C-alpha positions as CSV (number, residue, x, y, z in Angstrom):
1,M,56.6,119.5,-6.5
2,K,59.4,117.3,-5.6
3,Q,62.0,118.4,-2.6
4,E,65.1,118.3,-5.0
5,Q,63.8,121.5,-6.4
6,I,62.8,123.0,-2.9
7,I,66.5,123.5,-2.4
8,P,69.4,124.3,-5.5
9,P,72.5,123.2,-4.8
10,V,75.6,125.9,-3.0
11,A,77.9,126.6,-5.7
12,D,81.9,126.9,-4.1
13,A,83.8,129.6,-4.1
14,P,87.8,130.4,-4.7
15,I,90.1,131.5,-1.7
16,L,91.7,135.3,-3.4
17,V,94.9,136.1,-2.2
18,V,96.6,139.3,-2.4
19,D,100.1,139.7,-2.3
20,D,102.7,141.9,-4.3
21,K,105.1,139.6,-3.7
22,P,105.2,136.4,-5.8
23,E,106.8,133.9,-4.0
24,N,104.3,134.7,-1.0
25,L,101.6,134.0,-3.8
26,H,102.9,131.0,-4.8
27,S,103.5,129.6,-1.4
28,F,99.8,130.1,0.1
29,Q,99.1,128.7,-3.5
30,M,100.7,125.4,-3.0
31,I,100.0,125.4,0.8
32,L,95.8,125.6,0.0
33,S,95.6,123.9,-3.3
34,R,97.1,121.0,-1.6
35,E,94.0,120.9,0.8
36,G,92.0,121.0,-2.1
37,F,90.8,124.6,-2.5
38,E,90.6,126.5,-5.4
39,V,92.8,129.5,-5.1
40,V,92.9,132.7,-7.0
41,T,95.7,134.7,-6.7
42,V,96.4,138.7,-7.7
43,D,99.3,141.1,-6.7
44,S,97.9,144.4,-5.8
45,G,94.7,145.6,-4.3
46,M,93.1,147.2,-7.2
47,K,93.7,143.4,-9.3
48,A,91.7,142.3,-6.0
49,L,88.5,144.6,-6.5
50,K,88.3,144.4,-10.3
51,Y,88.0,140.5,-9.5
52,L,85.8,140.8,-6.3
53,M,83.5,143.1,-9.0
54,N,82.0,139.9,-11.0
55,N,83.0,136.6,-9.0
56,P,82.3,135.3,-5.7
57,V,85.2,134.5,-3.4
58,A,84.4,132.3,0.4
59,L,87.2,134.1,2.0
60,V,90.2,136.9,1.1
61,L,93.7,136.4,2.5
62,L,94.9,140.6,2.3
63,D,98.5,141.2,2.8
64,V,98.6,144.4,4.9
65,Q,101.7,146.1,3.4
66,M,101.6,146.6,-0.4
67,P,102.3,149.3,-3.1
68,E,100.1,152.1,-4.4
69,I,97.2,150.9,-1.9
70,S,97.6,148.9,1.4
71,G,95.6,146.4,2.5
72,F,93.9,148.3,5.4
73,E,92.7,150.9,2.0
74,T,91.7,147.6,0.2
75,A,89.8,146.3,2.8
76,Q,87.6,149.9,3.0
77,M,87.0,149.8,-0.3
78,I,85.6,146.2,-0.2
79,R,83.5,147.1,2.6
80,Q,82.0,149.9,0.5
81,R,79.8,147.4,-1.7
82,E,77.1,145.9,0.3
83,D,77.0,142.9,-0.7
84,F,80.3,142.5,0.9
85,E,79.9,144.0,4.4
86,E,80.4,140.2,6.0
87,L,83.1,139.0,3.4
88,P,85.6,137.2,5.5
89,I,89.1,139.4,5.5
90,I,91.7,138.0,7.1
91,F,95.2,140.4,7.2
92,I,98.6,138.9,6.3
93,S,101.3,140.7,8.4
94,A,104.8,140.4,8.3
95,T,105.2,142.7,11.3
96,Q,104.2,142.0,15.2
97,N,100.4,142.7,15.4
98,T,100.5,145.7,17.9
99,D,97.2,146.4,19.5
100,E,97.3,149.5,17.3
101,L,97.8,147.4,14.2
102,I,95.2,145.1,15.7
103,N,93.1,147.3,16.2
104,Q,93.3,149.5,13.1
105,G,92.7,146.4,11.0
106,Y,89.2,145.4,12.6
107,A,88.2,149.2,11.9
108,V,88.8,148.4,8.5
109,G,86.6,144.9,8.5
110,A,88.8,142.4,9.3
111,F,87.8,139.2,10.8
112,D,91.1,137.8,11.5
113,Y,95.7,138.0,11.6
114,L,97.9,135.9,10.5
115,T,101.6,136.7,10.9
116,K,104.7,136.3,8.5
117,P,106.4,133.7,8.4
118,I,102.9,131.7,7.8
119,D,102.3,128.8,9.8
120,P,101.1,126.3,6.8
121,R,99.0,124.1,10.1
122,I,97.5,127.4,11.5
123,L,96.6,129.1,7.8
124,V,95.0,125.4,6.6
125,N,93.1,125.2,10.0
126,K,91.6,129.1,9.7
127,V,90.6,128.9,6.1
128,K,88.8,125.5,6.6
129,L,87.1,127.3,9.4
130,F,85.6,130.3,7.1
131,H,85.4,128.1,4.0
132,R,82.8,125.7,6.1
133,L,81.0,128.7,7.8
134,Y,80.8,130.3,3.8
135,I,79.4,127.1,2.4
136,Q,76.8,126.4,5.7
137,Q,75.7,130.2,5.1
138,K,75.0,130.5,1.9
139,T,73.4,126.9,2.2
140,L,70.9,128.1,4.9
141,E,70.2,131.3,2.6
142,E,69.6,129.2,-0.5
143,R,66.9,127.6,1.9
144,N,65.2,130.8,3.6
145,R,65.3,132.1,-0.3
146,A,63.4,129.0,-1.1
147,I,60.9,129.2,1.7
148,T,60.1,132.7,1.2
149,A,59.3,131.3,-2.3
150,L,57.1,128.5,-1.6
151,N,55.5,131.5,1.0
152,C,54.6,133.3,-1.5
153,A,53.7,130.9,-4.7
154,L,50.5,129.8,-1.1
155,E,48.8,132.8,-2.1
156,N,48.0,131.8,-6.0
157,N,48.8,128.2,-6.0
158,E,45.3,126.6,-6.8
159,T,46.7,123.2,-5.2
160,L,47.4,124.7,-1.3
161,K,47.5,120.8,0.1
162,E,50.8,120.7,-2.5
163,A,52.3,124.4,-1.7
164,V,51.9,123.4,2.1
165,E,53.2,119.9,1.9
166,S,56.3,121.2,0.3
167,A,56.8,124.1,2.7
168,E,56.8,121.9,5.3
169,R,59.5,119.6,3.8
170,A,61.5,122.9,3.4
171,G,61.0,123.8,6.9
172,R,62.2,120.3,8.1
173,A,64.8,120.6,5.7
174,K,66.0,123.9,7.2
175,D,65.5,122.3,11.0
176,E,67.7,119.1,10.0
177,F,70.4,121.7,8.5
178,L,70.5,123.8,11.7
179,A,70.9,120.8,13.5
180,S,73.7,119.8,11.2
181,M,75.3,122.6,11.4
182,S,75.5,122.9,15.0
183,H,76.3,119.6,15.1
184,E,79.5,120.2,12.8
185,L,80.9,123.1,14.4
186,R,80.4,122.2,18.0
187,T,82.4,119.2,17.4
188,P,86.0,121.1,17.1
189,L,84.7,124.0,19.2
190,T,84.6,121.4,22.1
191,T,87.6,120.2,21.7
192,V,89.2,124.0,21.1
193,I,87.3,125.3,24.2
194,G,87.7,121.9,26.0
195,N,91.0,122.1,25.7
196,G,91.5,125.3,26.5
197,E,89.9,125.1,29.9
198,L,92.2,122.4,30.6
199,M,95.3,124.6,29.8
200,G,94.1,127.3,32.1
201,D,94.3,124.5,35.2
202,T,98.2,124.5,34.3
203,S,101.5,126.9,34.6
204,L,101.6,129.2,32.0
205,T,103.8,132.6,31.7
206,S,101.8,135.9,31.0
207,Y,102.5,136.0,27.1
208,Q,100.7,132.2,26.6
209,N,98.0,133.4,29.5
210,E,97.3,136.3,26.7
211,L,97.4,133.6,23.6
212,L,95.0,131.4,25.7
213,D,92.4,134.2,26.8
214,S,92.7,135.3,22.9
215,M,91.6,132.0,21.6
216,T,89.0,131.4,24.1
217,I,87.3,134.2,23.5
218,S,87.4,133.5,19.8
219,G,86.1,130.3,20.3
220,K,83.5,131.2,22.7
221,S,82.6,133.7,20.1
222,L,81.6,131.4,17.4
223,L,79.6,129.3,19.6
224,Y,77.5,132.6,20.6
225,L,77.3,133.1,16.7
226,I,76.1,129.3,17.1
227,N,73.8,129.7,19.3
228,D,71.7,133.1,17.8
229,I,71.1,131.4,14.9
230,L,69.9,128.2,16.4
231,D,67.7,131.0,18.4
232,T,66.7,133.0,15.6
233,S,65.1,129.8,14.3
234,K,63.1,128.8,16.9
235,I,61.9,132.3,17.5
236,E,60.4,132.4,14.0
237,A,58.6,129.2,14.6
238,G,57.2,130.3,18.0
239,K,59.0,127.0,19.5
240,F,61.0,128.9,22.0
241,E,60.3,128.6,25.8
242,I,61.9,130.2,28.8
243,D,62.4,128.9,31.9
244,H,61.5,129.7,35.6
245,T,64.1,128.7,38.2
246,K,66.2,130.1,40.4
247,F,69.4,131.3,39.4
248,D,72.7,133.0,41.5
249,L,72.3,136.7,40.5
250,C,75.8,137.1,42.5
251,V,77.5,134.1,40.0
252,L,76.3,135.7,37.3
253,L,77.6,139.3,38.1
254,R,81.2,137.3,38.7
255,E,80.9,135.3,35.1
256,L,79.9,138.5,33.1
257,R,83.2,140.0,34.8
258,H,85.2,137.1,34.2
259,I,84.2,137.5,30.3
260,F,84.8,141.1,30.0
261,Q,87.4,142.7,32.3
262,K,90.4,141.5,30.5
263,R,88.4,142.2,27.1
264,A,88.3,146.1,28.1
265,E,91.5,146.2,29.3
266,K,93.0,145.3,25.9
267,A,91.3,147.1,24.5
268,G,92.0,150.6,26.9
269,L,89.1,150.7,28.4
270,Q,87.9,150.9,31.7
271,F,85.1,148.2,33.2
272,Q,82.7,148.9,35.4
273,I,79.7,146.8,37.6
274,E,77.8,149.4,39.9
275,E,75.7,147.5,41.9
276,Q,73.0,150.0,43.7
277,I,71.1,147.1,45.5
278,N,72.2,144.1,47.2
279,T,73.1,141.0,44.5
280,H,73.9,138.5,46.8
281,I,70.8,137.1,46.1
282,H,69.0,134.1,44.4
283,C,66.4,135.2,41.7
284,I,63.6,133.5,39.9
285,G,63.8,133.3,36.1
286,D,65.9,132.3,32.7
287,G,69.8,133.1,34.3
288,K,71.3,131.7,31.2
289,R,68.9,133.7,28.9
290,L,69.5,137.3,31.2
291,T,73.5,136.1,30.7
292,Q,73.0,136.1,27.1
293,V,71.5,139.3,26.9
294,L,74.0,140.7,29.4
295,V,76.7,139.6,27.0
296,N,75.3,140.7,23.7
297,L,74.6,144.3,25.5
298,L,78.5,144.6,27.1
299,G,80.2,142.9,23.9
300,N,78.8,145.3,21.5
301,A,79.8,148.1,24.0
302,I,83.1,146.9,24.2
303,K,84.0,146.5,21.0
304,F,83.4,149.4,19.6
305,T,83.9,152.1,22.3
306,Q,87.2,153.7,21.4
307,Q,88.0,155.4,24.7
308,G,86.7,155.9,27.8
309,A,84.5,153.3,30.1
310,V,81.8,151.0,29.7
311,K,79.8,150.0,33.0
312,L,76.9,147.6,34.4
313,T,74.5,148.8,36.7
314,I,72.4,147.1,38.6
315,A,69.6,149.1,40.0
316,K,66.0,148.7,41.7
317,D,63.3,148.6,39.1
318,H,60.5,151.3,40.8
319,N,57.5,149.6,38.7
320,D,55.1,149.0,41.5
321,K,52.8,146.3,39.2
322,H,55.7,144.4,38.5
323,P,59.0,145.2,41.0
324,G,61.9,144.2,39.6
325,I,65.9,144.8,38.7
326,R,66.9,146.9,36.3
327,F,69.9,146.8,34.2
328,I,71.7,149.5,32.4
329,V,75.0,148.7,29.9
330,E,76.5,152.3,29.3
331,D,79.4,153.4,26.9
332,T,81.3,156.3,25.9
333,G,80.9,155.4,22.5
334,I,80.3,157.9,19.6
335,G,76.3,157.1,20.4
336,I,73.2,156.4,18.0
337,E,71.2,159.1,15.3
338,Q,67.5,158.4,16.2
339,K,67.1,157.0,12.7
340,T,69.4,154.3,13.2
341,V,67.7,153.7,16.8
342,D,64.3,152.1,15.0
343,R,66.2,149.5,13.2
344,L,68.4,148.0,15.7
345,F,65.7,145.6,17.0
346,K,65.2,144.0,13.9
347,P,66.8,140.6,11.9
348,F,69.4,141.3,10.2
349,E,69.3,145.0,10.6
350,Q,72.5,146.9,10.8
351,A,73.2,150.5,11.3
352,D,74.7,153.1,8.4
353,Q,78.2,151.2,7.5
354,S,79.9,153.8,9.4
355,I,78.9,151.9,12.9
356,S,77.5,148.6,11.5
357,G,80.2,146.7,13.3
358,R,78.6,147.4,17.0
359,F,75.8,145.4,16.8
360,G,78.0,142.3,15.7
361,G,78.4,141.3,12.0
362,T,75.0,139.3,11.4
363,G,72.7,141.9,13.0
364,L,70.7,139.4,15.4
365,G,72.3,139.7,18.6
366,L,69.9,142.7,19.5
367,Y,67.2,141.1,17.6
368,I,67.5,137.9,19.4
369,S,68.0,140.1,23.1
370,S,64.8,142.4,22.5
371,N,62.9,138.8,21.7
372,L,64.2,137.0,24.6
373,V,63.6,140.0,27.1
374,T,59.6,140.1,25.3
375,L,59.2,136.6,26.4
376,M,61.0,137.1,29.8
377,E,57.9,139.8,30.4
378,G,60.6,142.5,30.5
379,E,62.0,145.5,28.5
380,L,65.1,146.7,26.3
381,F,65.4,150.1,25.5
382,V,68.2,152.4,24.2
383,E,68.7,156.1,24.9
384,S,71.9,157.7,22.7
385,E,72.3,160.5,21.0
386,P,75.6,161.1,18.6
387,G,79.1,161.8,19.7
388,K,77.9,161.3,23.6
389,G,77.7,157.3,23.9
390,S,74.6,154.8,24.3
391,K,72.8,153.4,27.1
392,F,70.9,150.3,27.2
393,Y,68.2,150.0,30.1
394,L,66.9,146.2,30.5
395,T,64.4,145.5,32.9
396,L,63.1,142.1,34.3
397,P,60.5,141.8,36.8
398,L,62.8,139.2,38.8
399,E,61.6,137.8,42.3
400,Q,63.8,137.6,45.2
401,V,63.8,134.7,47.0
402,E,66.9,134.2,49.0
403,E,69.6,136.3,50.9
404,E,73.2,134.4,50.2
405,G,75.0,136.7,52.9
406,A,79.1,136.4,53.3
407,E,80.0,133.3,51.2
408,S,77.7,134.6,47.7
409,A,79.5,138.5,48.5
410,K,82.9,136.1,48.5
411,S,81.8,134.8,44.9
412,L,82.7,137.9,43.1
413,T,86.5,137.6,43.1
414,T,86.3,133.6,43.2
415,N,88.0,131.7,40.3
416,T,86.1,130.5,38.1
417,Q,87.2,127.3,37.3
418,P,85.4,124.8,38.5
419,E,86.8,122.3,41.1
420,A,86.8,118.5,40.5
421,P,85.4,116.4,43.3
422,Q,87.3,113.6,44.0
423,L,84.9,111.1,43.3
424,S,85.2,106.8,42.9
425,G,83.6,104.5,40.3
426,R,83.4,103.2,36.8
427,V,82.2,105.6,34.0
428,L,82.3,104.5,30.3
429,I,82.4,106.9,28.1
430,A,81.0,106.3,24.4
431,D,82.6,109.0,21.5
432,D,83.8,107.9,17.9
433,A,86.2,111.0,17.3
434,P,89.8,110.4,19.5
435,E,90.0,114.1,20.0
436,L,87.3,114.3,22.2
437,Q,87.6,110.6,23.7
438,L,90.8,111.8,24.7
439,L,89.2,115.2,26.2
440,I,86.7,113.7,28.0
441,R,89.3,111.0,29.4
442,R,91.2,113.8,30.9
443,M,87.9,116.5,32.3
444,V,86.9,112.6,33.9
445,E,90.0,111.1,35.4
446,V,90.9,114.2,37.4
447,T,87.6,113.5,39.4
448,G,89.7,110.2,40.0
449,V,87.4,107.6,38.8
450,E,87.9,104.7,36.4
451,V,87.2,105.6,33.1
452,I,86.3,103.2,29.8
453,I,86.5,104.4,26.1
454,V,84.8,102.8,23.2
455,S,84.1,104.0,19.9
456,N,80.6,103.4,18.6
457,G,77.1,102.8,20.1
458,Q,77.9,98.4,19.5
459,E,80.6,99.1,21.6
460,A,79.4,100.7,24.4
461,L,76.2,97.8,24.6
462,D,78.6,95.4,24.8
463,S,80.3,96.9,27.6
464,A,77.2,98.0,29.7
465,L,76.2,94.3,29.1
466,A,79.9,92.6,30.2
467,S,80.6,94.9,33.3
468,P,78.3,97.2,35.5
469,Y,79.4,100.9,35.4
470,E,78.1,104.1,37.7
471,L,77.6,106.2,34.4
472,I,77.9,106.2,31.2
473,L,78.1,109.0,28.7
474,M,76.8,108.6,25.3
475,D,77.5,110.6,22.3
476,M,74.1,109.8,19.9
477,Q,75.9,110.3,16.1
478,M,78.1,107.7,16.2
479,P,79.0,104.9,13.2
480,V,78.0,101.0,13.3
481,M,75.1,102.2,16.0
482,D,74.3,105.5,17.5
483,G,73.8,106.4,20.8
484,I,69.6,105.9,20.8
485,E,69.7,103.3,19.5
486,A,72.2,101.7,22.1
487,T,71.2,103.3,24.8
488,R,67.2,101.5,24.0
489,R,68.8,98.2,24.0
490,I,70.6,98.7,27.0
491,R,67.1,99.7,28.4
492,D,65.2,96.8,26.9
493,S,68.3,94.6,28.4
494,G,66.9,95.5,32.0
495,N,70.1,97.7,32.9
496,Q,68.5,100.4,34.5
497,G,72.7,102.3,35.2
498,A,72.8,106.0,34.5
499,I,73.0,107.4,31.0
500,V,73.5,111.0,30.0
501,A,73.6,111.8,26.6
502,L,77.1,113.6,25.7
503,T,76.3,114.9,22.4
504,A,76.7,118.3,19.6
505,N,73.0,117.7,18.8
506,V,70.9,120.4,21.0
507,M,67.6,120.7,19.3
508,E,65.1,120.6,21.4
509,Q,63.9,117.3,19.1
510,H,66.9,115.9,19.8
511,R,66.9,116.0,23.9
512,K,62.6,114.5,23.7
513,Q,64.5,111.6,21.5
514,F,67.0,110.9,24.1
515,E,64.9,111.0,26.8
516,K,61.8,108.7,25.2
517,A,65.7,106.0,24.1
518,G,66.4,106.2,28.3
519,C,68.5,109.1,28.3
520,N,68.6,110.2,32.6
521,G,69.8,113.6,31.2
522,F,71.4,115.3,28.7
523,L,75.0,117.5,28.7
524,T,75.6,119.4,25.2
525,K,78.8,120.2,23.4
526,P,81.3,121.9,23.8
527,I,81.4,120.4,27.3
528,D,80.5,122.5,30.6
529,R,83.1,121.4,33.5
530,A,80.7,122.5,36.4
531,L,77.8,120.3,34.6
532,L,79.8,117.2,33.9
533,Y,80.9,117.5,37.2
534,D,77.7,117.5,38.8
535,V,76.7,114.9,36.8
536,L,79.4,112.5,37.7
537,S,79.0,113.8,41.7
538,E,75.2,112.8,41.2
539,H,76.3,109.2,40.3
540,C,79.6,108.5,41.7
541,T,80.6,107.7,44.9
542,V,81.9,111.1,46.7
543,I,85.1,110.5,48.7
544,G,85.5,112.7,52.0
């Protein structure tokens, strides 16, 4: 069986624009057609529904205020069809997006908002992002269908060896696709999130801070989605590994407060963290994965609680065999029926349509959380009753290793923005994307080191051989010569200076390739400034 037969090509789909004003339809048609998109326009919600009955689309741009049936009513009808539950809908509004209007839109399935008059640049960027996600999603679905078909064929195929080899090729193709998807989406996200963080260090008005917070939350939400997809693949392949390292519980809670305090306030909710034990401690476990699980649980609770409060309680677990810590996420939402509770922790399963959004658009969040908790030898379960809210209980056997005292006690109220160290030395940055070159330069130069920029592996090799550097930050996927080959040749020359991979390739096989080539470390995109500053401090001279 040829590999080309395993994965059929994915057909493109048009952008559907719905607006009752011909001049608006013409404007959308002109702007998007210039960017190469196929555009279908209709002037009413009923015509949109009729078109969707027989035609796939990648995205719907839907005017809110229309005669006969409004955009909100049209969206509700679209969501009633199971195959349109995840169809991206961007509402077009001629009025200011009040909280009431935004909440009403999200309640009927909005993915985003645009306000008239339309800024063509914002329109094009949003459409490009959702269109790319559509193609990536459809490609992944085709690959999964192909792999499923191969698995069925194994039971009846007389040539078992050939079928196994085909499945392995499809599996490798899936891994390659996931790696490519991660790289392609992480690269622009690095610029969006990174520049947003740098902007947060400047003096902004309260309105600008609100816009910045919204942009940052949206960017990180997309990053969480990418990570969920990658984690699902690793869980299904049995390749997921849990760390057992020391982490600061107080810092973890501080980060959760920073993430969810403003989000809750904007939703008109109270957000509380109740500490029934001393949290100013270090624990042994996987702090990153614990954070991921709590972010999923708190995000679900806040996003779909209409009024009241969301509370995170940290308490002692009284299990005599495996004493640890219990985290309770409690909301005052509408609650969940028992028949729905039984399905919550299955992959791609969601509640019935009236509350399906509570557990995320992909149906992956709770499935991944449940698997992570199992791998950490913990327990995750829910108690809920319709009309009385929900309680998610997370119990982990975390060993407490150190009391932190006053310094840790202060950390819950400390600014979460990392402080740049003052350093001296020379740092070489190798990256082919101009916008990332500028971003990384800004992040590094604030420490006081001298920064040199190159655009490919060959230039990095030439520069490293010509003069010494305290540190080389090396992108791995570049033209002319990639970062792996450049690193290998630098090491072959006898140069033992520090080289750290700074890349959007985050799969485990990539990490092993970087280490084999001679990298001293590994930083992923989007860039964590705190980790970047740690790397710079390790290899450059600290001043003062």
